[in-house]
C-alpha positions as CSV (number, residue, x, y, z in Angstrom):
1,X,10.4,4.4,4.4
2,X,11.7,4.5,0.7
3,X,13.9,7.5,0.0
4,X,15.3,9.2,-3.1
5,X,16.7,12.7,-2.7
6,X,14.9,13.4,0.6
7,X,17.8,14.9,2.6
8,X,15.8,18.0,3.6
9,X,12.8,16.2,5.0
10,X,14.2,12.8,6.3
11,X,15.6,13.9,9.7
12,X,12.5,15.6,10.8
13,X,10.2,12.9,9.6
14,X,12.2,10.2,11.3
15,X,12.3,12.2,14.5
16,X,8.5,12.8,14.4
17,X,7.9,9.0,13.9
18,X,9.9,8.0,16.9
19,X,8.4,10.8,19.0
20,X,4.8,9.7,18.1
21,X,5.4,5.9,18.5
22,X,8.7,5.2,20.4
23,X,8.0,1.5,20.3
24,X,8.5,1.4,16.5
25,X,11.7,1.0,14.5
26,X,12.4,2.9,11.3
27,X,13.9,1.3,8.2
28,X,15.1,3.7,5.5
29,X,15.3,2.1,2.1
30,X,17.5,4.4,0.0
31,X,18.0,4.0,-3.7
32,X,21.5,5.6,-3.8
33,X,20.2,9.1,-3.7
34,X,22.6,11.5,-5.4
35,X,21.8,14.2,-2.9
36,X,23.4,12.2,0.0
37,X,20.1,11.1,1.7
38,X,21.7,7.7,2.3
39,X,24.6,9.2,4.2
40,X,22.2,11.2,6.3
41,X,20.2,8.1,7.0
42,X,23.4,6.3,8.1
43,X,24.2,9.2,10.5
44,X,20.7,8.9,12.0
45,X,21.1,5.1,12.4
46,X,24.5,5.6,14.2
47,X,22.8,7.8,16.7
48,X,19.7,5.7,17.4
49,X,19.5,1.9,17.5
50,X,15.9,2.0,16.4
51,X,16.9,3.3,13.0
52,X,18.3,1.0,10.2
53,X,19.2,1.7,6.6
54,X,19.0,-0.6,3.6
55,X,21.1,0.8,0.7
56,X,20.2,-0.2,-2.9
57,X,22.4,0.2,-5.9
58,X,20.1,2.6,-7.8
59,X,16.6,3.9,-8.3
60,X,14.5,0.8,-8.9
61,X,11.0,2.0,-8.2
62,X,8.7,2.5,-5.2
63,X,7.1,-0.9,-5.3
64,X,10.4,-2.9,-5.3
65,X,11.7,-0.6,-2.5
66,X,8.7,-1.5,-0.3
67,X,9.0,-5.2,-1.1
68,X,12.7,-5.1,-0.1
69,X,11.6,-3.4,3.1
70,X,8.9,-5.9,3.8
71,X,11.4,-8.8,3.3
72,X,13.9,-7.1,5.6
73,X,11.2,-6.8,8.4
74,X,9.9,-10.3,7.9
75,X,13.4,-11.8,8.1
76,X,13.8,-10.1,11.5
77,X,10.4,-11.3,12.9
78,X,8.7,-7.9,13.2
79,X,5.0,-8.3,13.9
80,X,3.7,-5.2,12.2
81,X,5.0,-3.3,9.2
82,X,4.1,0.3,8.2
83,X,4.6,2.4,5.1
84,X,5.4,6.0,5.6
85,X,6.5,8.6,3.1
86,X,9.8,10.4,3.9
87,X,8.6,13.8,2.7
88,X,6.3,14.6,5.7
89,X,3.1,14.4,3.7
90,X,2.0,11.5,6.0
91,X,1.6,12.8,9.6
92,X,3.6,10.5,11.9
93,X,1.4,11.7,14.8
94,X,-1.4,9.6,13.3
95,X,0.6,6.4,13.5
96,X,-0.9,5.4,16.9
97,X,-4.4,5.3,15.2
98,X,-3.1,2.9,12.6
99,X,-1.3,0.9,15.2
100,X,-4.5,0.5,17.3
101,X,-6.4,-0.8,14.2
102,X,-3.9,-3.6,13.8
103,X,-3.8,-4.5,17.4
104,X,-7.6,-4.5,17.4
105,X,-7.6,-7.3,14.7
106,X,-7.1,-5.8,11.2
107,X,-4.6,-7.4,9.0
108,X,-4.3,-4.2,6.9
109,X,-5.1,-0.7,7.9
110,X,-5.1,2.1,5.4
111,X,-4.8,5.8,6.3
112,X,-7.7,7.2,4.3
113,X,-8.1,10.7,2.9
114,X,-11.5,10.2,1.4
115,X,-13.7,9.4,4.4
116,X,-15.3,11.4,7.3
117,X,-12.4,13.0,9.3
118,X,-9.9,12.6,6.5
119,X,-8.6,15.6,4.4
120,X,-5.9,16.9,2.1
121,X,-4.1,20.1,2.5
122,X,-2.2,22.2,-0.2
123,X,-3.2,19.9,-3.1
124,X,-4.0,21.5,-6.4
125,X,-7.3,20.6,-8.1
126,X,-5.8,18.3,-10.7
127,X,-4.1,16.2,-7.9
128,X,-7.5,15.8,-6.2
129,X,-9.1,14.8,-9.5
130,X,-6.4,12.2,-10.2
131,X,-6.7,10.7,-6.8
132,X,-10.5,10.6,-6.7
133,X,-10.7,9.3,-10.3
134,X,-8.1,6.6,-9.7
135,X,-9.8,5.4,-6.6
136,X,-13.2,5.3,-8.3
137,X,-11.8,3.5,-11.3
138,X,-10.0,0.9,-9.1
139,X,-13.2,0.3,-7.0
140,X,-15.3,-0.3,-10.1
141,X,-12.8,-2.4,-12.0
142,X,-11.7,-4.5,-9.1
143,X,-15.0,-4.6,-7.1
144,X,-13.1,-3.1,-4.1
145,X,-14.9,-1.5,-1.2
146,X,-11.9,0.5,0.0
147,X,-12.3,4.2,-0.1
148,X,-8.6,5.2,-0.6
149,X,-7.0,2.2,-2.2
150,X,-4.1,4.3,-3.5
151,X,-3.1,5.6,-0.1
152,X,0.5,4.9,0.8
153,X,0.1,5.5,4.6
154,X,-0.8,2.0,5.8
155,X,0.2,-0.8,8.1
156,X,0.2,-4.6,7.7
157,X,0.3,-7.6,10.0
158,X,3.4,-9.6,9.2
159,X,1.3,-12.7,8.8
160,X,-0.7,-11.0,6.0
161,X,2.5,-10.2,4.2
162,X,3.8,-13.7,4.6
163,X,0.6,-15.1,3.0
164,X,1.2,-13.1,-0.2
165,X,3.6,-14.0,-3.0
166,X,5.7,-10.9,-2.8
167,X,7.9,-12.2,-5.7
168,X,4.9,-11.8,-8.0
169,X,4.3,-8.1,-7.2
170,X,6.0,-6.0,-9.8
171,X,3.9,-2.8,-9.7
172,X,5.2,0.7,-8.9
173,X,3.7,3.9,-7.5
174,X,-0.1,4.0,-7.3
175,X,-0.5,0.6,-8.8
176,X,1.7,-1.0,-6.1
177,X,-0.6,0.3,-3.4
178,X,-3.7,-0.8,-5.3
179,X,-2.3,-4.3,-5.9
180,X,-1.2,-4.9,-2.4
181,X,-4.5,-3.7,-0.8
182,X,-6.6,-5.7,-3.4
183,X,-4.6,-8.8,-2.7
184,X,-5.3,-8.6,1.0
185,X,-8.9,-7.6,0.5
186,X,-9.5,-10.5,-1.9
187,X,-8.0,-13.0,0.6
188,X,-10.8,-12.2,3.0
189,X,-8.5,-10.8,5.7
190,X,-9.9,-7.9,7.7
191,X,-9.1,-4.5,6.3
192,X,-9.6,-1.3,8.3
193,X,-9.5,2.3,7.2
194,X,-8.7,5.3,9.5
195,X,-9.0,9.0,8.6
196,X,-5.8,10.9,8.0
197,X,-4.7,14.3,7.0
198,X,-2.4,14.4,4.0
199,X,-0.3,17.5,3.6
200,X,1.5,18.2,0.4
201,X,5.3,18.3,0.8
202,X,6.9,21.7,1.4
203,X,10.4,20.7,0.3
204,X,11.9,18.6,-2.4
205,X,10.0,17.4,-5.5
206,X,7.1,15.1,-5.9
207,X,7.8,11.7,-7.5
208,X,4.3,11.6,-9.1
209,X,4.3,11.6,-12.9
210,X,1.9,11.0,-15.7
211,X,3.7,7.7,-16.4
212,X,2.9,6.5,-12.9
213,X,-0.7,7.3,-13.4
214,X,-0.9,5.6,-16.8
215,X,0.8,2.5,-15.4
216,X,-1.7,2.3,-12.6
217,X,-4.7,2.7,-14.8
218,X,-3.4,0.2,-17.3
219,X,-2.6,-2.4,-14.7
220,X,-6.0,-1.9,-12.9
221,X,-7.8,-2.4,-16.2
222,X,-6.0,-5.6,-16.9
223,X,-6.5,-6.9,-13.4
224,X,-10.2,-6.1,-13.5
225,X,-10.7,-7.8,-16.9
226,X,-8.8,-10.9,-15.8
227,X,-10.8,-11.0,-12.5
228,X,-14.1,-10.8,-14.4
229,X,-13.0,-13.5,-16.8
230,X,-11.9,-15.7,-14.0
231,X,-15.1,-15.2,-12.1
232,X,-17.2,-16.2,-15.2
233,X,-15.0,-19.3,-15.7
234,X,-15.5,-20.4,-12.1
235,X,-19.3,-19.9,-12.3
236,X,-19.4,-21.9,-15.6
237,X,-17.4,-24.7,-14.0
238,X,-19.8,-24.9,-11.1
239,X,-22.9,-25.0,-13.3
240,X,-23.8,-28.4,-14.7
241,X,-24.1,-28.8,-18.5
242,X,-27.6,-28.8,-19.9
243,X,-27.9,-32.6,-20.3
244,X,-26.4,-33.1,-16.8
245,X,-28.8,-30.5,-15.3
246,X,-31.8,-32.2,-16.9
247,X,-30.7,-35.6,-15.5
248,X,-30.2,-34.1,-12.1
249,X,-33.6,-32.5,-12.1
250,X,-35.3,-35.7,-13.3
251,X,-33.5,-37.8,-10.6
252,X,-34.5,-35.3,-7.9
253,X,-38.1,-34.9,-9.0
254,X,-40.7,-36.3,-6.5
255,X,-42.7,-37.6,-9.5
């Protein structure tokens, strides 16, 4: 759970997570929040052994915070790793549904807003348009089948994370979620989607910005172009040259 200035929502979100899934542990990754979120996280950890805190020197981006959390969990041999926002927009009561998807065999499960049973509450029209458009753009450019590739409410099997080169993942925000899901999807590992209800935060301020959106679209465009060029190169390498093809056809001819 990455945090930056989430002192108002953090205690209730952590409590709801542990009430919904008592078998889970919570790692708060705080980027030296100036509002004292890190100190509040320390107090929560002191009161409950299921809660841990990873303090970072400063605000270094959502993607790097998640990667730091992944490494922390893998080093301690956790089997499953989930991403949950601290602001309460992800409903902790839906964690058991994601947990079942992983125990049923998925290597990645994504809490999906844009599927039957999924919905969004208290979002203005422009946020819906950005989310829908970003998902459609990513699906077209990357050839993905995922219906909510930007969703940050998700869970991974530890083995799926170990198979990825996390040191090569440098994305932030939306693009981090897109990159991680696409890497797992491309690897051929099973990916599941489960409907969720996303509720816009009631306290604090959103970290979404136009810069994050532009970064995501730019990275997706570059990834998509490289993927297409790579696919064309692989197909060309597999196809015999004209002279070789003629020789193969003559050699294989029954006449």
